[in-house]
C-alpha positions as CSV (number, residue, x, y, z in Angstrom):
1,M,-35.5,0.3,-25.2
2,T,-38.3,2.8,-25.4
3,D,-37.5,6.6,-25.2
4,A,-39.7,7.3,-22.3
5,V,-37.9,6.7,-19.1
6,T,-39.0,8.2,-15.7
7,L,-37.0,7.8,-12.4
8,H,-39.2,8.3,-9.4
9,G,-36.7,9.5,-6.6
10,Y,-35.6,11.9,-4.2
11,F,-32.1,13.6,-3.9
12,R,-31.3,12.4,-0.6
13,S,-32.4,8.7,-1.2
14,G,-29.3,6.5,-1.4
15,A,-31.2,4.0,-3.3
16,S,-32.1,6.5,-6.1
17,Y,-28.5,7.7,-6.0
18,R,-27.5,4.1,-7.2
19,V,-30.0,4.0,-9.9
20,R,-28.9,7.6,-11.1
21,I,-25.4,6.4,-11.3
22,A,-26.5,3.3,-13.3
23,L,-28.5,5.3,-15.8
24,N,-25.7,7.8,-16.2
25,L,-23.2,5.0,-16.8
26,K,-25.3,3.3,-19.4
27,G,-26.0,6.5,-21.2
28,I,-29.7,6.3,-20.6
29,G,-31.6,9.6,-20.5
30,Y,-34.4,10.0,-18.1
31,A,-37.0,12.4,-16.7
32,D,-37.4,13.0,-13.0
33,A,-40.4,12.5,-10.8
34,F,-39.5,13.8,-7.4
35,H,-41.2,12.5,-4.1
36,H,-40.2,14.3,-0.9
37,L,-39.5,11.6,1.7
38,R,-39.7,13.8,4.7
39,K,-43.0,15.1,3.6
40,G,-44.3,11.7,3.0
41,E,-45.1,12.2,-0.6
42,Q,-44.1,8.6,-1.3
43,N,-47.3,7.6,0.6
44,A,-49.6,9.4,-1.8
45,P,-52.2,7.2,-3.5
46,E,-50.8,8.3,-6.8
47,Y,-47.3,6.9,-6.1
48,R,-48.5,3.9,-4.4
49,A,-50.3,3.0,-7.5
50,I,-46.9,3.0,-9.2
51,N,-44.9,1.4,-6.2
52,P,-47.3,-0.5,-3.8
53,Q,-44.5,-0.7,-1.3
54,G,-44.2,3.2,-1.2
55,L,-40.4,3.3,-1.4
56,L,-38.1,5.0,-3.7
57,P,-36.8,4.6,-6.4
58,A,-39.2,3.2,-9.1
59,L,-38.2,3.2,-12.6
60,E,-40.7,3.5,-15.6
61,I,-38.9,2.0,-18.5
62,D,-39.6,-0.4,-21.5
63,G,-43.3,-0.2,-20.8
64,A,-42.8,-1.5,-17.1
65,V,-42.4,-0.2,-13.6
66,L,-39.3,-1.6,-11.9
67,T,-38.7,-1.2,-8.1
68,Q,-35.8,-2.1,-5.7
69,S,-32.7,-0.5,-6.8
70,L,-30.6,-3.7,-6.9
71,A,-33.2,-5.3,-9.3
72,I,-33.2,-2.0,-11.4
73,C,-29.6,-1.9,-11.7
74,E,-29.2,-5.6,-12.8
75,Y,-32.1,-5.0,-15.3
76,L,-30.3,-2.0,-16.8
77,D,-27.1,-4.2,-17.1
78,E,-28.9,-7.0,-18.8
79,V,-30.7,-4.6,-21.4
80,R,-27.8,-2.2,-21.8
81,P,-24.7,-4.4,-21.4
82,E,-22.0,-1.9,-21.9
83,P,-20.3,-0.8,-19.7
84,A,-20.7,-4.0,-17.8
85,L,-21.6,-3.6,-14.1
86,L,-20.9,-7.4,-13.4
87,P,-17.9,-9.4,-14.2
88,A,-18.3,-12.1,-16.7
89,E,-16.6,-14.9,-14.5
90,P,-19.3,-16.5,-12.2
91,I,-17.4,-16.4,-9.1
92,A,-16.4,-12.8,-9.5
93,R,-19.9,-12.0,-10.3
94,A,-21.2,-13.6,-7.2
95,K,-18.6,-11.7,-5.1
96,V,-19.7,-8.3,-6.5
97,R,-23.3,-9.1,-5.9
98,A,-22.4,-10.2,-2.3
99,F,-20.7,-6.8,-1.8
100,A,-23.7,-4.9,-3.1
101,Q,-26.2,-6.9,-0.9
102,V,-24.2,-6.3,2.2
103,I,-25.1,-2.5,1.7
104,A,-28.6,-3.1,0.1
105,C,-29.8,-5.8,2.3
106,D,-28.0,-5.6,5.7
107,T,-26.7,-2.0,6.1
108,H,-28.8,0.7,4.3
109,P,-32.3,-0.6,5.4
110,V,-31.5,0.4,9.0
111,Q,-31.4,4.0,8.2
112,N,-34.8,3.9,6.2
113,L,-36.9,6.5,7.5
114,K,-39.8,4.2,8.3
115,V,-37.4,2.1,10.5
116,L,-36.0,5.2,12.4
117,A,-39.7,6.5,12.8
118,N,-40.5,3.1,14.4
119,L,-37.5,3.5,16.8
120,R,-38.8,6.8,18.0
121,A,-42.1,5.4,18.3
122,L,-40.5,2.7,20.7
123,G,-39.1,5.6,22.9
124,L,-35.5,5.7,21.8
125,D,-34.1,9.2,21.8
126,E,-32.1,10.7,18.7
127,A,-28.8,10.0,20.3
128,Q,-29.6,6.2,20.7
129,I,-31.2,6.1,17.3
130,N,-28.1,7.8,15.5
131,G,-25.7,5.6,17.6
132,W,-27.4,2.4,16.6
133,A,-27.6,3.4,13.0
134,A,-23.9,4.3,13.1
135,K,-23.0,1.0,14.5
136,V,-24.7,-1.0,11.7
137,I,-23.0,1.1,9.2
138,E,-19.6,0.4,10.8
139,D,-20.2,-3.2,10.9
140,G,-21.4,-3.2,7.2
141,F,-18.1,-1.1,6.2
142,D,-15.9,-3.6,8.1
143,A,-17.3,-6.3,6.1
144,C,-17.1,-4.4,2.7
145,N,-13.5,-3.6,3.6
146,A,-12.7,-7.2,4.0
147,L,-14.6,-8.5,1.0
148,I,-12.3,-6.5,-1.2
149,A,-9.1,-7.0,0.5
150,D,-7.8,-9.0,-2.3
151,T,-9.6,-7.4,-5.3
152,A,-9.5,-3.6,-4.9
153,G,-7.7,-1.6,-7.4
154,T,-8.9,1.8,-8.5
155,Y,-12.4,0.6,-7.7
156,C,-13.9,-2.2,-5.4
157,F,-13.2,-5.0,-7.8
158,G,-10.1,-4.1,-9.9
159,D,-9.8,-1.2,-12.4
160,S,-13.4,-1.2,-13.7
161,V,-16.6,0.2,-12.0
162,T,-18.9,-2.6,-10.9
163,L,-22.1,-2.7,-9.1
164,A,-20.2,-2.7,-5.9
165,D,-19.1,0.8,-6.5
166,L,-22.8,2.0,-7.3
167,F,-23.7,0.9,-3.8
168,L,-20.7,1.9,-1.9
169,V,-20.6,5.6,-2.8
170,P,-24.3,6.3,-1.6
171,Q,-23.7,4.6,1.5
172,L,-20.6,6.7,2.5
173,V,-22.9,9.7,2.0
174,N,-25.2,8.1,4.3
175,A,-22.7,7.4,6.8
176,R,-21.6,10.9,7.0
177,R,-25.1,11.9,7.8
178,F,-25.0,9.8,10.9
179,G,-21.7,11.0,12.1
180,V,-19.5,7.9,11.2
181,D,-15.8,8.4,11.3
182,L,-14.8,7.1,7.9
183,Q,-11.0,7.5,8.3
184,R,-10.8,3.9,9.4
185,W,-11.5,2.7,5.9
186,P,-9.0,4.5,3.8
187,K,-9.5,2.1,0.9
188,L,-13.2,2.7,0.7
189,L,-12.6,6.7,0.7
190,E,-9.9,6.2,-2.1
191,I,-12.4,4.3,-4.2
192,E,-15.0,6.9,-3.4
193,R,-12.6,9.5,-4.6
194,A,-12.0,7.6,-7.9
195,C,-15.7,7.2,-8.4
196,L,-16.6,10.9,-7.9
197,A,-13.9,11.7,-10.6
198,L,-16.3,10.2,-13.2
199,D,-19.3,12.1,-14.5
200,A,-21.6,9.5,-14.1
201,F,-21.1,9.4,-10.2
202,S,-20.7,13.4,-9.8
203,K,-23.7,14.2,-11.8
204,A,-25.7,11.6,-9.8
205,A,-24.6,13.1,-6.4
206,P,-27.5,14.5,-4.2
207,E,-26.4,17.9,-4.1
208,N,-26.4,18.1,-7.8
209,Q,-30.0,17.1,-8.1
210,P,-32.8,19.6,-9.2
211,D,-34.8,18.9,-5.9
212,A,-31.8,19.4,-3.5
213,E,-32.6,21.5,-0.8
């Protein structure tokens, strides 16, 4: 791996949070390039030249630009295999990926600023928007909770951190922002506490970022 690694992110971006955790777990040092989402800085031509989708994060590493947090985390796991984020056994591997995708593909995107702006443009008020976003999060957590019913230990899949934990913890932060009552998923909260006891997670937390407001 080359020495020059730059993470384009924003402290409150859940997807950026995932990648920060992965970089920390892998012991990969990086420089931050901040883009304030609420000010629209991700739409600046300079950033669009880096990531044409205009979303965060993007990771400059090994002479390439990688986008989409799930793809970035899996790349890091491939080029820096220790500690492993995915189990070696194929079925277990698929189950961890499925858990991560429940959040990355079906739950988190609904709270994307672009989606919320489109809902406002359609005439929904803030209570309707927040209620809808919260319901999607609740459905996602119901699924996540069921998916780990037989596998959860200290973390989502046993006693080692996996990709699932990297996606769960930022989504719990996002859920609180929308007023979701998390007490109905005690196991998810127990896993969150275990994760946040690790430096890789706590150092990646939004409130601990240089651009935190």
